[in-house]
TORBAVEX-297291 format. One record per residue (C-alpha): residue in three letters; x, y, z; residue number from 1. Coordinates in steps of 0.5 Angstrom, whole numbers, padded with zeros to 4 digits. Layout:
TORBAVEX-297291
type,X,Y,Z,seq
Ala,X,Y,Z,NUM
...
//
This chain:
TORBAVEX-297291
type,X,Y,Z,seq
Met,0224,0030,0225,1
Leu,0222,0038,0226,2
Asn,0227,0043,0225,3
Arg,0228,0050,0222,4
Asp,0229,0046,0215,5
Thr,0223,0042,0215,6
Val,0218,0047,0218,7
Ser,0216,0054,0215,8
Ser,0211,0059,0216,9
Glu,0208,0064,0211,10
Gln,0203,0070,0213,11
Leu,0196,0070,0211,12
Gly,0192,0075,0215,13
His,0186,0078,0212,14
Leu,0189,0077,0205,15
Gly,0185,0071,0204,16
Leu,0179,0075,0204,17
Val,0182,0080,0199,18
Ser,0183,0074,0194,19
Ala,0176,0071,0196,20
Thr,0173,0078,0194,21
Ile,0177,0078,0187,22
Arg,0175,0071,0185,23
Glu,0168,0073,0187,24
Leu,0168,0079,0183,25
Gly,0171,0075,0177,26
Ile,0177,0080,0176,27
Ile,0182,0075,0174,28
Glu,0178,0072,0169,29
Lys,0175,0078,0166,30
Ile,0182,0081,0165,31
Asp,0185,0075,0162,32
Lys,0179,0075,0157,33
Arg,0181,0082,0155,34
Leu,0189,0081,0156,35
Glu,0191,0075,0152,36
Leu,0198,0072,0155,37
Asn,0203,0070,0149,38
Glu,0206,0063,0152,39
Arg,0210,0063,0146,40
Lys,0214,0069,0149,41
Gly,0215,0066,0156,42
Gly,0209,0068,0159,43
Ile,0207,0064,0165,44
Val,0203,0068,0170,45
Thr,0197,0071,0166,46
Tyr,0195,0078,0166,47
Gly,0189,0077,0171,48
Arg,0193,0074,0176,49
Arg,0199,0079,0176,50
Val,0193,0085,0177,51
Ala,0191,0081,0183,52
Ala,0198,0080,0186,53
Met,0198,0088,0185,54
Val,0191,0089,0188,55
Leu,0193,0084,0194,56
Asn,0200,0088,0195,57
Gly,0196,0095,0195,58
Leu,0191,0092,0200,59
Gly,0196,0089,0204,60
Phe,0196,0095,0209,61
Met,0203,0093,0210,62
Asn,0207,0100,0208,63
Ser,0209,0096,0202,64
Arg,0209,0100,0196,65
Leu,0206,0097,0189,66
Ser,0213,0097,0187,67
Met,0215,0092,0192,68
Thr,0210,0087,0190,69
Thr,0216,0082,0189,70
His,0218,0083,0196,71
Phe,0211,0083,0199,72
Phe,0210,0076,0197,73
Gln,0216,0073,0199,74
Asp,0213,0071,0206,75
Lys,0206,0070,0203,76
Pro,0202,0063,0201,77
Val,0202,0065,0194,78
Ala,0199,0058,0192,79
His,0193,0060,0197,80
Leu,0192,0067,0194,81
Leu,0193,0066,0187,82
Gly,0193,0059,0185,83
Ser,0198,0053,0185,84
Glu,0202,0055,0178,85
Val,0204,0062,0181,86
Lys,0210,0063,0185,87
Ala,0213,0069,0189,88
Glu,0219,0069,0184,89
His,0215,0069,0178,90
Leu,0212,0076,0180,91
Asn,0218,0080,0179,92
Asp,0219,0087,0176,93
Asp,0219,0085,0169,94
Cys,0213,0081,0170,95
Leu,0209,0087,0173,96
Gly,0212,0092,0169,97
Arg,0210,0088,0162,98
Cys,0203,0088,0165,99
Leu,0202,0095,0166,100
Asp,0205,0096,0159,101
Lys,0199,0091,0157,102
Ile,0194,0095,0161,103
Ala,0196,0102,0158,104
Ala,0196,0099,0151,105
Tyr,0189,0096,0151,106
Gly,0187,0103,0154,107
Val,0187,0104,0162,108
Thr,0180,0108,0162,109
Lys,0177,0103,0157,110
Leu,0179,0097,0161,111
Tyr,0177,0099,0168,112
Ser,0170,0102,0166,113
Glu,0169,0095,0162,114
Leu,0171,0091,0169,115
Ala,0167,0096,0173,116
Phe,0161,0096,0170,117
Glu,0161,0089,0169,118
Val,0162,0087,0176,119
Ala,0157,0093,0178,120
Arg,0151,0090,0173,121
Glu,0153,0082,0176,122
Gln,0152,0084,0183,123
Gly,0146,0089,0182,124
Leu,0150,0095,0184,125
Leu,0149,0100,0179,126
Ser,0146,0107,0180,127
Gln,0143,0113,0177,128
Arg,0147,0117,0181,129
Leu,0154,0118,0180,130
His,0159,0122,0184,131
Leu,0165,0125,0180,132
Asp,0171,0129,0183,133
Thr,0179,0129,0182,134
Thr,0185,0129,0186,135
Ser,0193,0130,0184,136
Phe,0199,0125,0185,137
Val,0206,0128,0186,138
Leu,0211,0125,0181,139
His,0219,0124,0184,140
Gly,0222,0125,0177,141
Arg,0223,0129,0171,142
Tyr,0219,0125,0166,143
Asp,0222,0129,0160,144
Val,0220,0124,0155,145
Glu,0215,0123,0149,146
Val,0208,0121,0152,147
Pro,0203,0117,0148,148
Asp,0197,0120,0147,149
Glu,0193,0115,0152,150
Ala,0198,0116,0157,151
Pro,0197,0122,0162,152
Thr,0203,0128,0161,153
Pro,0206,0129,0168,154
Asp,0206,0137,0169,155
Tyr,0206,0142,0174,156
Gly,0199,0145,0176,157
Tyr,0195,0146,0181,158
Ser,0197,0142,0187,159
Lys,0192,0139,0191,160
Ala,0198,0136,0195,161
Asn,0201,0143,0196,162
Arg,0207,0141,0192,163
Pro,0207,0146,0187,164
Asp,0215,0144,0186,165
Leu,0213,0137,0183,166
Lys,0210,0135,0177,167
Gln,0204,0131,0178,168
Val,0198,0127,0174,169
Met,0191,0127,0176,170
Leu,0186,0122,0177,171
Ser,0179,0123,0176,172
Leu,0174,0118,0179,173
Thr,0166,0117,0178,174
Gln,0163,0113,0184,175
Gly,0156,0110,0185,176
Gly,0151,0105,0188,177
Val,0150,0102,0195,178
Ala,0157,0099,0195,179
Asn,0160,0106,0193,180
Ile,0165,0103,0188,181
Pro,0169,0107,0183,182
Leu,0165,0106,0176,183
Trp,0170,0110,0172,184
Met,0177,0113,0172,185
Glu,0181,0117,0168,186
Ala,0189,0118,0168,187
Leu,0189,0126,0167,188
Asp,0195,0131,0165,189
Gly,0198,0134,0171,190
Asn,0196,0141,0169,191
Ser,0189,0139,0167,192
Ser,0183,0143,0170,193
Asp,0177,0141,0173,194
Lys,0173,0146,0170,195
Ser,0174,0143,0163,196
Asn,0175,0135,0165,197
Phe,0168,0135,0169,198
His,0164,0136,0163,199
Ala,0168,0132,0158,200
Thr,0168,0126,0163,201
Val,0160,0127,0164,202
Arg,0160,0126,0156,203
Lys,0164,0120,0156,204
Val,0161,0116,0162,205
Gln,0154,0118,0159,206
Glu,0156,0115,0152,207
Phe,0159,0109,0155,208
Thr,0153,0107,0159,209
Lys,0148,0108,0153,210
His,0148,0100,0152,211
Leu,0146,0099,0160,212
His,0139,0100,0161,213
Ser,0139,0101,0168,214
Ala,0143,0107,0168,215
Gln,0141,0110,0161,216
Asp,0135,0114,0163,217
Gly,0135,0119,0169,218
Leu,0143,0119,0170,219
Cys,0145,0124,0175,220
Phe,0152,0127,0176,221
Val,0154,0130,0183,222
Val,0160,0134,0182,223
Asp,0163,0140,0186,224
Ala,0163,0147,0184,225
Ala,0168,0147,0179,226
Phe,0163,0144,0175,227
Tyr,0158,0150,0175,228
Val,0160,0153,0168,229
Pro,0154,0155,0165,230
Glu,0156,0155,0158,231
Lys,0159,0148,0159,232
Leu,0153,0146,0162,233
Ala,0148,0148,0156,234
Gln,0152,0143,0152,235
Leu,0150,0137,0156,236
Asn,0144,0134,0154,237
Asn,0139,0129,0157,238
Val,0143,0128,0164,239
Trp,0141,0131,0170,240
Trp,0146,0134,0175,241
Ile,0147,0137,0182,242
Thr,0153,0142,0184,243
Arg,0155,0147,0188,244
Val,0154,0154,0185,245
Pro,0161,0158,0186,246
Ala,0160,0164,0191,247
Gln,0163,0169,0186,248
Leu,0157,0168,0181,249
Arg,0154,0175,0181,250
Glu,0147,0172,0182,251
Ala,0149,0167,0188,252
Arg,0153,0173,0191,253
Glu,0147,0177,0192,254
Trp,0142,0172,0194,255
Leu,0148,0169,0199,256
Lys,0148,0176,0202,257
Ser,0140,0177,0203,258
Pro,0138,0179,0210,259
Val,0135,0173,0214,260
Asp,0128,0176,0215,261
Asp,0127,0177,0207,262
Leu,0127,0169,0206,263
Ser,0122,0164,0207,264
Trp,0126,0158,0210,265
Gln,0124,0151,0210,266
Gly,0126,0147,0215,267
Phe,0129,0140,0214,268
Asp,0132,0138,0221,269
Asp,0135,0141,0227,270
Asn,0141,0143,0223,271
Tyr,0139,0145,0216,272
Arg,0134,0150,0213,273
Ala,0133,0152,0206,274
Val,0130,0157,0201,275
Thr,0129,0155,0194,276
Gln,0128,0159,0187,277
Glu,0128,0157,0180,278
Ile,0133,0161,0175,279
Ile,0135,0161,0168,280
Ile,0142,0162,0167,281
Ala,0145,0161,0160,282
Gly,0139,0159,0157,283
Ile,0139,0153,0163,284
Lys,0132,0153,0167,285
Gln,0135,0151,0174,286
Arg,0133,0150,0181,287
Trp,0137,0153,0186,288
Leu,0137,0152,0194,289
Leu,0140,0156,0199,290
Ile,0142,0152,0205,291
Glu,0144,0155,0212,292
Ser,0147,0150,0217,293
Lys,0147,0151,0224,294
His,0154,0147,0225,295
Ala,0157,0151,0219,296
Tyr,0155,0157,0222,297
Ala,0158,0156,0229,298
Arg,0165,0154,0225,299
Glu,0165,0160,0220,300
Leu,0163,0165,0226,301
Gln,0169,0163,0230,302
Thr,0173,0164,0224,303
Phe,0170,0170,0222,304
Gln,0171,0173,0230,305
Arg,0178,0171,0229,306
Lys,0179,0175,0223,307
Leu,0176,0181,0226,308
Asp,0181,0180,0232,309
Lys,0186,0180,0227,310
Lys,0184,0186,0223,311
Ala,0183,0190,0229,312
Asp,0190,0188,0232,313
Glu,0193,0190,0225,314
Leu,0190,0196,0225,315
Gly,0192,0198,0232,316
Lys,0199,0197,0230,317
Val,0199,0201,0224,318
Leu,0195,0207,0227,319
Trp,0200,0207,0233,320
His,0206,0207,0228,321
Leu,0203,0212,0224,322
Gly,0202,0216,0230,323
Asn,0209,0216,0232,324
Gln,0211,0219,0225,325
Thr,0212,0227,0224,326
Phe,0210,0229,0217,327
Lys,0212,0236,0214,328
Cys,0205,0238,0212,329
Pro,0198,0236,0213,330
Val,0197,0233,0206,331
Asp,0203,0228,0207,332
Ala,0200,0226,0213,333
Ala,0193,0225,0210,334
Asn,0196,0221,0204,335
Thr,0200,0216,0208,336
Leu,0193,0214,0212,337
Lys,0189,0213,0206,338
Pro,0192,0206,0204,339
Ala,0190,0204,0211,340
Leu,0183,0207,0210,341
Lys,0182,0203,0204,342
Thr,0183,0196,0207,343
Leu,0178,0198,0212,344
Lys,0171,0193,0212,345
Tyr,0169,0192,0218,346
His,0172,0198,0222,347
Arg,0172,0205,0222,348
Val,0178,0210,0224,349
His,0177,0217,0227,350
Tyr,0183,0221,0226,351
Asp,0185,0228,0227,352
Ile,0192,0231,0224,353
Val,0195,0236,0229,354
Pro,0201,0240,0229,355
Val,0207,0239,0233,356
Glu,0210,0245,0236,357
Arg,0217,0246,0240,358
Tyr,0221,0251,0242,359
Thr,0227,0252,0236,360
Glu,0232,0255,0241,361
Lys,0236,0251,0245,362
Gly,0236,0251,0253,363
Arg,0230,0254,0257,364
Pro,0226,0258,0253,365
Lys,0226,0266,0254,366
Pro,0220,0270,0257,367
Gly,0215,0272,0251,368
Thr,0218,0266,0246,369
Ser,0213,0262,0242,370
Lys,0213,0255,0240,371
Thr,0214,0254,0232,372
Val,0210,0248,0228,373
Ile,0215,0243,0226,374
Gly,0211,0238,0223,375
Tyr,0204,0234,0224,376
Lys,0202,0228,0227,377
Ile,0196,0223,0226,378
Gln,0192,0222,0232,379
Ala,0187,0216,0231,380
Thr,0182,0211,0234,381
Tyr,0178,0206,0231,382
Ser,0172,0203,0232,383
Ser,0168,0197,0230,384
Cys,0162,0198,0224,385
Leu,0157,0194,0228,386
Glu,0152,0194,0222,387
Lys,0156,0191,0217,388
Ile,0159,0186,0222,389
Thr,0152,0184,0224,390
Arg,0150,0184,0217,391
Glu,0156,0179,0215,392
Lys,0154,0175,0221,393
Gln,0147,0173,0218,394
Thr,0150,0170,0212,395
Leu,0155,0165,0215,396
Gly,0154,0158,0214,397
Arg,0150,0159,0207,398
Phe,0152,0156,0201,399
Ile,0148,0155,0194,400
Leu,0146,0148,0191,401
Ala,0144,0148,0184,402
Thr,0140,0142,0179,403
Asn,0137,0142,0173,404
Gln,0132,0137,0176,405
Leu,0126,0142,0177,406
Asp,0121,0136,0179,407
Val,0120,0136,0186,408
Gly,0116,0130,0186,409
Leu,0123,0126,0183,410
Leu,0128,0130,0187,411
Asp,0125,0134,0193,412
Asn,0129,0139,0196,413
His,0132,0135,0202,414
Ala,0134,0129,0198,415
Leu,0138,0134,0194,416
Leu,0142,0136,0200,417
Leu,0143,0129,0202,418
Gln,0145,0127,0195,419
Tyr,0150,0133,0195,420
Lys,0153,0131,0202,421
Glu,0154,0124,0199,422
Gln,0159,0127,0195,423
Ser,0164,0126,0201,424
Cys,0164,0118,0198,425
Val,0169,0120,0193,426
Glu,0174,0124,0197,427
Ser,0174,0118,0202,428
Gly,0176,0114,0196,429
Phe,0182,0119,0195,430
Lys,0184,0119,0202,431
Phe,0184,0111,0202,432
Ile,0188,0111,0196,433
Lys,0193,0117,0199,434
Asn,0193,0113,0206,435
Asn,0200,0112,0209,436
Ala,0199,0105,0210,437
Phe,0197,0104,0202,438
Glu,0203,0107,0200,439
Leu,0201,0110,0194,440
Asp,0201,0117,0195,441
Ser,0207,0118,0190,442
Phe,0210,0115,0184,443
Tyr,0217,0112,0182,444
Leu,0215,0109,0175,445
Lys,0219,0111,0169,446
Thr,0214,0112,0164,447
Pro,0208,0116,0164,448
Ala,0204,0110,0160,449
Arg,0206,0105,0167,450
Ile,0203,0111,0171,451
Gly,0197,0111,0168,452
Ala,0196,0103,0168,453
Leu,0198,0104,0176,454
Met,0193,0109,0177,455
Met,0188,0104,0174,456
Val,0190,0098,0179,457
Met,0190,0103,0185,458
Thr,0183,0104,0183,459
Leu,0181,0097,0182,460
Cys,0184,0096,0190,461
Leu,0179,0101,0192,462
Met,0173,0097,0188,463
Val,0175,0091,0192,464
Tyr,0176,0094,0198,465
Asn,0169,0098,0198,466
Phe,0166,0092,0195,467
Ala,0169,0087,0201,468
Gln,0167,0092,0206,469
Tyr,0160,0093,0204,470
His,0159,0086,0203,471
Met,0161,0084,0210,472
Arg,0157,0089,0213,473
Gln,0151,0087,0209,474
Cys,0152,0080,0212,475
Met,0152,0082,0219,476
Lys,0146,0087,0218,477
Glu,0142,0081,0215,478
Asn,0144,0077,0221,479
Gly,0144,0082,0226,480
Glu,0151,0081,0228,481
Val,0156,0085,0231,482
Leu,0164,0085,0231,483
Pro,0169,0088,0236,484
Asn,0172,0095,0235,485
Gln,0179,0097,0237,486
Val,0177,0098,0244,487
Gly,0173,0092,0244,488
Lys,0166,0095,0244,489
Pro,0161,0091,0239,490
Val,0160,0095,0232,491
Glu,0155,0093,0226,492
Asn,0159,0097,0221,493
Pro,0167,0095,0222,494
Thr,0172,0097,0217,495
Leu,0176,0092,0213,496
Lys,0182,0095,0215,497
Trp,0180,0094,0222,498
Ile,0178,0087,0220,499
Ala,0186,0086,0217,500
Glu,0188,0088,0224,501
Leu,0184,0083,0227,502
Met,0186,0077,0223,503
Asn,0194,0079,0222,504
Met,0196,0073,0226,505
Ile,0193,0068,0222,506
Ala,0199,0064,0218,507
Val,0200,0058,0214,508
Val,0205,0053,0217,509
Thr,0208,0048,0212,510
Ile,0211,0042,0215,511
Asp,0216,0037,0210,512
Thr,0217,0030,0212,513
Glu,0220,0025,0208,514
Asp,0214,0023,0204,515
Lys,0209,0029,0204,516
Arg,0208,0036,0205,517
Leu,0203,0038,0210,518
Arg,0200,0045,0210,519
Ile,0196,0048,0216,520
Val,0192,0055,0217,521
Thr,0193,0057,0224,522
Asn,0191,0062,0229,523
Val,0184,0062,0226,524
Lys,0179,0064,0232,525
Lys,0172,0063,0232,526
Val,0171,0070,0231,527
His,0175,0069,0225,528
Gln,0171,0064,0222,529
Arg,0165,0068,0223,530
Ile,0168,0073,0219,531
Ile,0171,0068,0214,532
Thr,0164,0065,0213,533
Tyr,0161,0072,0210,534
Phe,0166,0072,0204,535
Gly,0163,0065,0202,536
Gln,0166,0058,0199,537
His,0173,0061,0196,538
Ala,0175,0064,0203,539
Leu,0173,0058,0207,540
His,0177,0054,0202,541
Ile,0183,0059,0203,542
Tyr,0183,0059,0210,543
Gly,0182,0051,0210,544
Leu,0175,0051,0213,545
Ser,0170,0046,0212,546
Pro,0164,0048,0207,547
Glu,0159,0046,0212,548
Leu,0162,0050,0217,549
Lys,0157,0051,0223,550
Lys,0156,0059,0223,551
Val,0157,0062,0230,552
Asp,0152,0068,0231,553
Ile,0156,0074,0234,554
Asn,0150,0079,0236,555
His,0149,0084,0242,556
Ala,0145,0078,0246,557
Asn,0151,0074,0246,558
Tyr,0157,0079,0245,559
Lys,0159,0078,0252,560
Asn,0162,0071,0250,561
Leu,0166,0075,0244,562
Leu,0173,0076,0248,563
His,0173,0068,0250,564
Trp,0171,0066,0243,565
Cys,0177,0071,0240,566
Glu,0182,0067,0245,567
Met,0180,0060,0243,568
//
């Protein structure tokens, strides 16, 4: 008899795709090989499966923090996702906490880098070009405890999250390859500086990759302006780099202010043009590229005009107030005006100090009575310095890139710009991790060692997400297929997060009878079946589909039938 006691359902959604990706990459086996479970002390769930559980929670997009993993799996088909030997009650706080301790003891960066480079090598994703950047995570706690050597020290520092009142830790990511997966991560102290961390990370990655023949020669790091410290760059050997030159540097400041007609421009496209030169700084021979962007010029011109208008308004108010004051002598009036004149950059002030005359006696002045000077006032007007403004406008939309790769045949000027623009891939990773749906923007763990380990799990979530999304898009590209986006239009590059929304109704229904238990995956439409086939045999098994499932091609030609497929 079917009733609420014999029929139950569990939410599967897109988690089967995440689980299939974890298995495809062999993450569970790779972790278990390094973190041995002691069954004699009561261990049930292997450390690889514990990490996989946290990754599933992190990529659940359910506004459920990793600290709530136990609750997250209460309505999920754990056996489908992690294996029949794992139950939701096994994934308690103690189980996951001990896993974080084990990761910290092994070494957070050591474990992750070994996993990431092994995965990248197996999947053919290694690249000679690596992008490096850092971000901060705020901590809600005092953390007045002794910190182990390998753990990040919570401390106050420059807060990229605009919360200087809270302690923080830093996360350093190095990403690369066509799938843009993080290949290296480090949990850093909260008060650490990019000007020191970047160079140390480059040396560590370079040392780690020496045994990897595909990344050993010609390794190139793309880093932001904090990396450009000439004295530290001189200490890096046998590594190429691309970075932005700080505008405060004397040589850069002079070049950025060069009149536009004095430069020989090389056009790249409708937006960018550049000028190049070779320069030696701190003994390093390098190529500089002065870039000018029309789009950046338009944005900066608006900002510059607002700044001019604001300065003019402020100057007008200052002169009005000064003009309504009476001074005892001309010297006092001039001295009061001097501070305002010193701040002028794009305006000129024209002023006169005039005497203020009045009759000193009360009543109507008598014939022949003359006025007496009782003080002095400032009569001032201002005007724009058009020459300075025009010269400043000519330098808007400019920045300088630098590289120690002087061979234009190996790296031409346009490629140099394009590679630097790809630096946004790391920022996208940080944005993904800090997304509200991911719920990893702040930590509530008790120990710094566990914080560092959790940061490794977060980075692993990003690796799985980026690889799954890249793999899915490659399959679609190879077959010339499309999927519906949020407004029902066909797209060739959907995000995995949107796929999660598309598959959120898929569930596992369990029917218990007197002699057997029947489990059925429901609400799998034909468009879902097509997505599942992208992720291989593991995904087909998890969703209960036949390994010989006939593929339904969804391309531009037959896209008009897609909505019908979604309903079937």
